[in-house]
N, C-alpha and C positions, 0 to 999 in steps of 0.2 A: 196787877197786870192781868189782862184777859188770858185764860188758859191756852187758847189757840196761839196767841202771840208768844207766850212763854215757850211753848213747844217749838215754834219756828225758830226762835232766837237760840235756844239751847241746842236744837238739832243742827243748826248752822255751825255752832262751835265744834260739835262732834264730826260733822262732815268735813270741816276744814282740817281736822287732825287725821281722819281715817278714810275719807272718801265716801261716796254714796254706797257702793256695794258692800264695803266692810262694816258699815254701821247698821246695827239691828234695831228693831223697835224696842226690844228689851233694854238695850243700852240707852236709848233715848229716854225711855220712861224712868229708868234709874237715875239718869243724869238730871231729869226734871223733878224728880221726887214725886212722881204720880204713878197711878196704877195703869196697867194696860187698858183697862176698861175706860179710863178717863181719856187715854190717847185716842181710842177708837170712837169716842163720842165726837172728837174734833176731826179726825182723818180716818178714812176707810183703810188706808194702807200707807206704807212708807213712800210708795210711788206718788200717791196723792199729795203727801206732804212736800215732796220734792217739787212737784208741779205748782203747788201753792207758793213755794219760795220763789220759783221762777216768775210766776205772775206778779208777786209783790215787788220784786226788784225791777223787773222789766217795765211794769206799769209806771213806777216812779221815774225811771230813766226816760221813757217815751213821753210821759206827760210833762216832765220838766223841760225838755227841749222843744216840745210843741208849744208850750206857753211862751217861751222866749221868742220863737219864730213869729208867733201871732202878735206879740205885744211890742217888739222892738222896732224902732224906725229904721228905714233902709240904710242910713249912713253907718250905723254900728251893727247892722244885722249879722254879718258874717263873723265878726269878732265875738259878739255875744253868744252866737250859736256854739262856736268852738269852746268858749269859756264854760258855758252851761253844760255842754256834753261831757267834757273832761272833769268838771267839778262834780257832776252827778255820778259819773263813772267812779271817781275816787271815793265818793261816799259809800258806794256799793262794791268796793274793790275786793273785799273778803269773799263775797259770793261769786263775783266775776272770776276770780282765780280758781275757785273750786269748779265752776261750770266749764271753763276752758280746758281744765285738766280732764274732767269727766267725759267731755264730748269726744275725746280721743280714745276713750276706753269703753264706752257704752253706746249701744245703738237702739236705745229705748225709743220706740216709734212716737209715743206721745211727747216725749221731750223734744225730739226733732221737729215735730209739728208746731210745738209752742215756739221754739226758737225761730222757725221760718215765719210764723205769724208776726212776731215782734220785729223781725228783720224787715218785713214788708211795711210795717207801720213807720219805721225809721226812714225807709226809702221815700215814702210819701211826704214826710216832713221835709226831708232834704230837697226833694224835687220842688216842692212849693216855695221853699226859701230861695233857691237859685233862680227860679222863674221870676220871682218878684224882684230879686236883687239885680239880676243882669238883663232881664227882659229879652228882647229879640236878639241880643248879642250872642246868646248861647242856644238859639232855637234848634240848630242842627246837632249840637254836641251836648245837650243837657243831660242825656242819660249817661254818657261817658263821664261827664263831670260829677254826676251824682255818685257813680260807683267809685270814682277817685276820692271823693270826700269820705265815703264809707271806708275806703282803704286807709286813708290817713288816720281815722279814728281807731280802727282795729290795730294797725301797726304800732302807733304810738302808745296805745293802751298796753300792748304786750311789753313795751319797754319799761313802763312803770310797774307792771304786775310782776314780771319775772326777772328783771335786771336791776331793780331798785334805783332807777334813774330818778334824781330829784325832780319833783313836779313843780315847775314854775308856770302857773296857769297863764299869766300875762304874756310872758315870752313865747310860750307855745302857741297861744291863740294868735298873736301877731305874726308869728312865723308861718302858721298855716293859712292865714288870710293872704299873705304875700304869695304863697305857692298856689293857692286856689285862684287868685286873680291872674296869675301868669297862665295857668291852664285855661281859664275861661276866655282870656283875651287873645291867646295865640294858638290855641288848638283849632285846626280847620278840618281835619279828616276824622269824621265820626266812625266808630265801629258798631255801636249799638244804635240801631235804627228804630223808628216807631213800629215797624213791622215785627222786628225781633222782640221788642217789649211785649207786643200783643201775644206772641207765641209763649213767652215765659210767664206772662201775667197770671196770677192765681185768682180764682173766683172768690167772691165774698165768703168769709168763713163764718162759723157759728158765732164767734165773738162779736162780729159786726152786725148781726141780725137784730131786728127790732125786739124779738122775744128775749134775746140775751141781754140787751140793754135794759129792758123792763125788769128782768130778773135782778140785774145789778142795782137798779134804782130802788127796787123794793127792799133789797137787803140793806142798803144804806138808810132808808127810811126807818126800818126796824131798829137799827143800831143807834140812831141819833136822838138826842133830846130835842125838845121843842126849840126851834130857832128859825131865822129867816131862810137858812140853807135847807132845813127840812121842809119848810113850806114850799120853797122853790122846787124841790125834788118832787113833792106831791103834785104840783101843777104840771111839771114836765112829764110825769107819768101819765096824767090825765090827757095831756096833749098827744102823747104817743098813741093812746087808746082811742081818743076822739078829737081829732085836730079842730080847734076853734080859734086859736090865738094867732096873731100876726107874727111874721118872722122877727120883727123888731122886739116884740115882747118875749118870744122864745129865746132870742139872743141875750136879752137882759137877764132872764132867769138863769141861763147857763153861766153868765158872768157872776151871778150871785153865789154860785157854788164852786167856781174854779179855784179859789184860793183856800178853800177848806181842805185840810190835810188828808181827809178821808174821801174827798170827792174829785180829786184831780183826774183819775182815770174815767170816772163817769162823765166829767166835763169833756174830756178828750173824745170819748165815744159819741157823745151827743153832737159835738161840733163837727165831727166827721160825717155823722149820719145826716145832719141838716146842710152840710156843705158850707159852713161858716168859715 
């Protein structure tokens, strides 16, 4: 196992028992069976480790639901979205439980910025889904509907995390599809207007920038063995630096990497950057 991955997995176990604040670097290194020097070769501080955990879990969640929204036909889109969202959430429930508890106790500025960033990515995915699924039917109420869907995900996730409600993914997804359809087809009075969205809309963050995407791609290239995915990443990097390829070829290269377990987030960033 890669040392960085080992540290993240073992630290997560300690954070689950003790919380972020009570867990020290010394405890993490002892639990991992490594020296402090080995820890600091992977992470500059405990805060950097916590942010890396947030990135890891939120990248997986965001890229999972984005993949479903992009690849599912309209007839099953809403059901598959809810199923994928709660299935992914369930897979990362240990970390989600820690994060929800810690956010009520800590006001780490970087942590809050991270969560806001991933929250905006989720909003973009939901909005693209409902625009495609309902079309003109929800033109005036789409932002209200997007926030209602986010509310469903947050509220029902709390039930599973803190009240041990049995998770029946099929029943839950069907139930939320029914509720969402009722809201979409019968809500007439919007609260959140286009103008209000422009006021609260955040500018592009560092994670969205071309430089950050290039950094992400280079890291993946260095980590991967020779393969069609690595070759595709090299061509995509060159395209960002010196655009020469047609949109169809770029889209094909992104499709080459999107199913690779270590390239999901890279694929998501590139699809968002190019508007695919």
